[in-house]
C-alpha positions as CSV (number, residue, x, y, z in Angstrom):
1,M,47.8,-68.8,5.1
2,S,46.1,-65.3,4.8
3,A,42.8,-65.1,2.8
4,D,42.9,-63.9,-0.9
5,P,41.7,-60.4,-0.7
6,A,40.4,-60.8,-4.3
7,A,38.4,-64.0,-3.6
8,P,34.6,-63.4,-3.5
9,T,32.9,-63.6,-0.1
10,A,29.4,-65.3,0.5
11,P,26.6,-62.7,1.1
12,T,25.6,-62.4,4.8
13,P,22.4,-64.2,5.1
14,L,19.4,-62.1,6.1
15,L,17.7,-62.8,9.5
16,P,13.9,-64.1,9.0
17,A,11.6,-61.3,9.4
18,P,9.4,-61.4,12.2
19,V,5.9,-63.1,11.8
20,G,3.4,-60.7,10.6
21,D,5.9,-58.3,9.3
22,P,5.1,-56.9,5.9
23,E,8.5,-57.8,4.8
24,A,7.8,-61.4,5.5
25,A,4.8,-61.5,3.2
26,F,6.8,-59.7,0.4
27,L,9.7,-62.1,0.9
28,E,7.2,-65.0,0.7
29,R,5.7,-63.7,-2.4
30,L,9.1,-63.3,-4.1
31,A,9.8,-66.9,-3.2
32,E,6.7,-68.2,-4.3
33,G,7.0,-66.4,-7.8
34,R,10.4,-68.2,-8.0
35,R,9.1,-71.6,-7.3
36,A,6.4,-71.2,-9.9
37,Y,8.7,-69.8,-12.7
38,P,8.6,-72.5,-15.4
39,W,11.7,-71.7,-17.3
40,P,15.4,-72.4,-16.5
41,P,17.7,-69.5,-15.5
42,R,19.5,-67.5,-18.1
43,L,17.0,-68.5,-20.9
44,R,16.8,-65.0,-22.4
45,A,20.6,-64.8,-22.4
46,R,20.8,-68.1,-24.0
47,A,18.3,-67.2,-26.7
48,E,20.0,-63.7,-27.5
49,R,23.3,-65.7,-27.6
50,M,21.8,-68.2,-29.9
51,A,20.3,-65.7,-32.3
52,E,23.7,-63.6,-32.5
53,G,25.5,-67.0,-33.3
54,V,23.1,-67.8,-36.1
55,L,23.5,-64.4,-37.7
56,A,27.1,-64.5,-37.2
57,L,27.3,-67.8,-39.1
58,L,25.3,-66.5,-41.8
59,F,26.9,-63.1,-42.3
60,P,30.6,-62.3,-41.3
61,H,29.4,-58.6,-41.1
62,L,27.7,-59.5,-37.8
63,A,30.4,-61.6,-36.3
64,A,32.2,-60.5,-33.1
65,E,35.5,-61.8,-34.2
66,A,37.2,-62.1,-37.5
67,P,35.7,-65.2,-39.0
68,H,37.7,-68.3,-40.3
69,C,37.1,-69.0,-43.9
70,A,38.3,-72.5,-44.3
71,L,35.4,-74.9,-45.0
72,V,36.4,-77.0,-41.8
73,D,36.2,-74.0,-39.9
74,V,32.7,-73.1,-41.2
75,A,31.4,-76.5,-40.5
76,A,32.7,-76.3,-36.9
77,E,31.0,-73.0,-36.4
78,L,27.6,-74.5,-37.7
79,G,28.2,-77.3,-35.1
80,W,28.5,-74.8,-32.4
81,V,25.4,-72.9,-33.5
82,R,23.4,-76.3,-33.7
83,A,24.6,-77.0,-30.1
84,E,23.6,-73.6,-29.0
85,L,20.2,-74.3,-30.5
86,R,19.8,-77.8,-28.8
87,L,20.7,-76.0,-25.4
88,V,18.0,-73.3,-25.8
89,L,15.4,-75.8,-27.1
90,E,15.8,-78.4,-24.4
91,A,14.1,-76.1,-22.1
92,V,11.1,-75.5,-24.3
93,A,10.7,-78.5,-26.5
94,A,8.0,-80.5,-24.4
95,P,4.8,-78.5,-25.6
96,T,6.0,-78.9,-29.2
97,G,5.6,-82.8,-29.0
98,R,9.2,-83.0,-30.5
99,T,12.7,-83.5,-29.0
100,A,15.1,-80.6,-28.9
101,E,17.3,-82.5,-31.3
102,A,14.5,-82.7,-33.7
103,L,13.6,-79.1,-33.5
104,E,17.4,-78.1,-33.9
105,R,17.5,-80.2,-37.1
106,A,14.2,-78.4,-38.5
107,V,15.7,-75.1,-37.7
108,T,19.3,-75.9,-39.2
109,A,17.5,-77.3,-42.4
110,A,15.8,-73.9,-42.7
111,L,19.0,-71.9,-42.5
112,P,19.8,-71.9,-46.3
113,G,16.5,-70.5,-47.0
114,I,16.7,-67.9,-44.4
115,H,20.2,-66.9,-45.6
116,E,18.7,-66.7,-49.3
117,R,15.7,-64.5,-48.1
118,L,18.1,-62.2,-46.2
119,L,20.3,-61.6,-49.0
120,E,17.2,-60.7,-51.2
121,D,16.1,-58.4,-48.2
122,A,19.6,-56.8,-48.2
123,R,19.5,-56.1,-51.9
124,A,15.9,-54.8,-51.8
125,T,17.3,-52.2,-49.1
126,Y,20.1,-51.3,-51.0
127,E,18.5,-50.8,-54.4
128,G,15.8,-48.6,-52.9
129,D,17.9,-46.3,-50.7
130,P,20.0,-43.6,-52.5
131,A,22.1,-43.2,-49.2
132,A,23.2,-47.0,-49.2
133,T,26.6,-47.5,-50.7
134,S,26.7,-51.4,-50.9
135,V,24.7,-54.3,-49.9
136,D,27.6,-55.0,-47.3
137,E,26.7,-51.7,-45.7
138,V,23.1,-52.6,-45.3
139,I,23.9,-56.0,-43.7
140,A,26.6,-54.4,-41.2
141,A,24.8,-51.2,-40.4
142,Y,21.0,-51.0,-41.2
143,P,18.7,-51.6,-38.1
144,G,15.9,-52.7,-40.5
145,F,17.9,-55.4,-42.0
146,Y,18.9,-56.7,-38.5
147,A,15.4,-56.7,-37.1
148,V,14.1,-58.6,-40.1
149,A,17.1,-61.1,-39.9
150,C,16.1,-61.7,-36.2
151,H,12.6,-62.1,-37.2
152,R,13.3,-64.5,-39.9
153,V,15.2,-66.7,-37.6
154,A,12.4,-66.3,-34.8
155,H,9.6,-67.1,-37.3
156,A,11.1,-70.5,-38.2
157,L,11.0,-71.2,-34.4
158,H,7.3,-69.9,-34.3
159,R,6.4,-72.0,-37.1
160,L,7.5,-75.2,-35.1
161,G,5.4,-74.3,-32.1
162,V,8.3,-73.3,-30.0
163,P,7.2,-71.2,-27.0
164,L,8.6,-68.1,-25.8
165,V,12.1,-68.4,-27.6
166,P,11.0,-66.9,-30.8
167,R,9.5,-63.7,-28.7
168,L,12.9,-63.6,-26.9
169,V,14.7,-63.2,-30.2
170,T,12.4,-60.6,-31.8
171,E,12.4,-58.5,-28.3
172,F,16.2,-58.7,-28.4
173,A,16.0,-57.2,-31.8
174,H,13.3,-54.6,-30.6
175,R,15.7,-53.5,-28.0
176,Q,18.6,-53.2,-30.4
177,T,16.8,-51.5,-33.0
178,G,13.5,-49.9,-32.1
179,I,11.8,-52.1,-34.5
180,D,9.2,-54.6,-33.2
181,I,8.1,-57.4,-35.4
182,H,6.1,-60.2,-33.8
183,P,7.5,-63.7,-34.7
184,G,4.2,-64.8,-35.9
185,A,4.0,-62.0,-38.6
186,T,4.5,-63.5,-42.2
187,I,6.8,-61.5,-44.4
188,G,7.4,-62.2,-47.9
189,R,10.5,-61.8,-50.1
190,A,12.7,-58.8,-50.5
191,I,11.2,-56.5,-47.7
192,A,12.8,-53.2,-47.0
193,I,12.6,-51.3,-43.7
194,D,14.3,-48.0,-44.1
195,H,15.3,-46.1,-40.9
196,G,13.0,-48.2,-39.1
197,T,12.6,-46.5,-35.6
198,G,9.1,-47.2,-34.2
199,V,8.1,-49.7,-36.8
200,V,5.5,-52.1,-35.3
201,I,4.3,-55.3,-37.3
202,G,1.8,-57.4,-35.3
203,E,1.2,-61.1,-34.8
204,T,-1.1,-61.9,-37.7
205,A,0.0,-59.3,-40.2
206,V,0.8,-60.8,-43.7
207,L,3.1,-58.8,-45.9
208,G,3.8,-59.8,-49.5
209,D,7.0,-59.4,-51.6
210,R,8.9,-56.3,-52.2
211,V,7.0,-54.4,-49.5
212,R,8.9,-51.1,-48.2
213,L,8.3,-49.6,-44.9
214,Y,9.5,-46.4,-43.3
215,Q,10.1,-45.3,-39.8
216,G,7.1,-45.2,-37.4
217,V,4.7,-47.4,-39.5
218,T,2.3,-49.6,-37.4
219,L,0.7,-52.7,-38.7
220,G,-1.7,-53.1,-35.8
221,A,-5.1,-54.5,-34.6
222,A,-8.2,-52.2,-34.6
223,A,-9.1,-53.7,-31.0
224,V,-7.1,-55.4,-28.3
225,A,-9.7,-57.3,-26.4
226,K,-8.0,-60.8,-25.1
227,G,-10.8,-62.7,-26.7
228,L,-9.5,-62.1,-30.0
229,A,-6.4,-63.9,-29.4
230,R,-5.8,-66.7,-32.2
231,T,-7.8,-64.5,-34.7
232,K,-6.5,-62.4,-37.9
233,R,-6.3,-59.1,-36.1
234,H,-3.5,-57.3,-38.2
235,P,-3.8,-56.2,-41.8
236,T,-2.6,-57.9,-45.1
237,I,-0.2,-55.9,-47.3
238,E,0.1,-57.1,-50.7
239,D,3.1,-57.2,-53.0
240,D,5.0,-54.0,-54.0
241,V,3.4,-51.7,-51.3
242,V,5.3,-48.7,-50.2
243,I,4.2,-47.3,-46.7
244,Y,5.6,-44.0,-45.7
245,A,6.6,-42.6,-42.3
246,N,4.2,-43.0,-39.5
247,A,1.2,-44.4,-41.3
248,T,-1.1,-46.7,-39.2
249,I,-2.9,-49.5,-40.8
250,L,-5.3,-51.5,-38.6
251,G,-7.6,-54.6,-38.5
252,G,-7.3,-58.0,-39.7
253,D,-9.9,-57.4,-42.2
254,T,-7.8,-54.6,-43.8
255,V,-6.1,-55.3,-47.2
256,V,-3.8,-53.0,-49.0
257,G,-3.9,-53.9,-52.6
258,A,-0.8,-54.7,-54.5
259,G,1.0,-51.7,-56.0
260,S,-0.4,-49.2,-53.6
261,V,1.3,-46.3,-51.9
262,I,0.3,-45.4,-48.3
263,G,1.4,-41.8,-47.4
264,G,2.8,-40.4,-44.3
265,N,0.6,-40.1,-41.3
266,V,-2.2,-41.9,-42.9
267,W,-4.6,-43.7,-40.4
268,L,-6.2,-46.6,-42.4
269,T,-8.8,-49.0,-41.0
270,R,-10.3,-50.3,-44.3
271,S,-9.3,-52.1,-47.4
272,V,-7.9,-50.2,-50.6
273,P,-7.8,-51.7,-54.1
274,P,-4.6,-52.3,-55.8
275,G,-2.7,-49.5,-57.3
276,S,-4.2,-47.0,-54.6
277,V,-2.5,-43.8,-53.5
278,V,-3.7,-43.0,-50.0
279,T,-2.6,-39.6,-48.5
280,H,-3.1,-37.6,-45.4
281,T,-4.8,-34.3,-46.2
282,S,-3.5,-31.5,-43.9
283,Q,-4.5,-27.9,-43.6
284,V,-2.4,-24.9,-43.9
285,A,-3.3,-21.5,-42.5
286,R,-1.3,-18.6,-43.4
287,R,-0.2,-16.2,-40.5
288,V,-1.2,-12.6,-40.6
289,G,-0.9,-9.7,-38.1
290,G,-0.4,-10.9,-34.6
291,A,-0.1,-14.3,-33.1
292,G,-3.2,-16.4,-33.5
293,S,-4.6,-14.5,-36.5
294,Y,-4.9,-16.5,-39.7
295,D,-5.9,-15.7,-43.1
296,G,-8.0,-18.7,-44.6
297,V,-6.9,-22.4,-45.0
298,E,-5.3,-24.2,-47.9
299,D,-5.6,-27.9,-48.4
300,F,-3.0,-30.0,-49.5
301,S,-2.0,-33.7,-49.5
302,I,1.4,-35.2,-48.4
């Protein structure tokens, strides 16, 4: 019988490198790294598949296939999501002191609340964006909503002490949207991230309700020394704050008071009281004559 030409063939094994050969040391270093790797293969892919399954369960807008609407079918889909959760959590449950089944039950119990919060997020985005034609459009198309959706799932896992998987979920959203939200960040109700590209929200940031962020906003740390781990390094943003494009707010002691507006390109490292309007002052010089000649400077705020 002739061999099937379409059948895969085993790779030809490499001959061992000679002793003392730099390649041998390199190969041994790679092999040692593989032996030391603590997680199962494909954990990242499994975490991403799980996150996509959760979001598809919550919102048909995000499903890869036409969803079945009968109650029995929705229940079956929830069962699949629970199985995916257990599969991912089995690999990382030990440090939490709980079983994968107990962790899965806790995440499943959180899903109704996550769904409610995400509906509020979608409505807040729609109501604040004249370009949005419907809440459905926000859910289906807006990167800010998708990043927040992944964050709310990841944050539920983070609060349970699950290692690595929450970060895999939010970094999946980061790659998909350009929005980087650490799973440890605390985000209140009805957040809206408009446009969103380049937004960074750090691990210990705390955001109140009805906060609105625009592209390029950074809620970061004033210093990045490793010894500051497990300390409050990122700012607190109180309720009803609007932060415009490319503003940078740094520091764990920095509090932006409720109802404040932070203008575009602002660099802020100290607290401001409620109701503040913070602007970046620019200078405009009028060109006269040849290149490089300027007639005075005008100050203005943006």
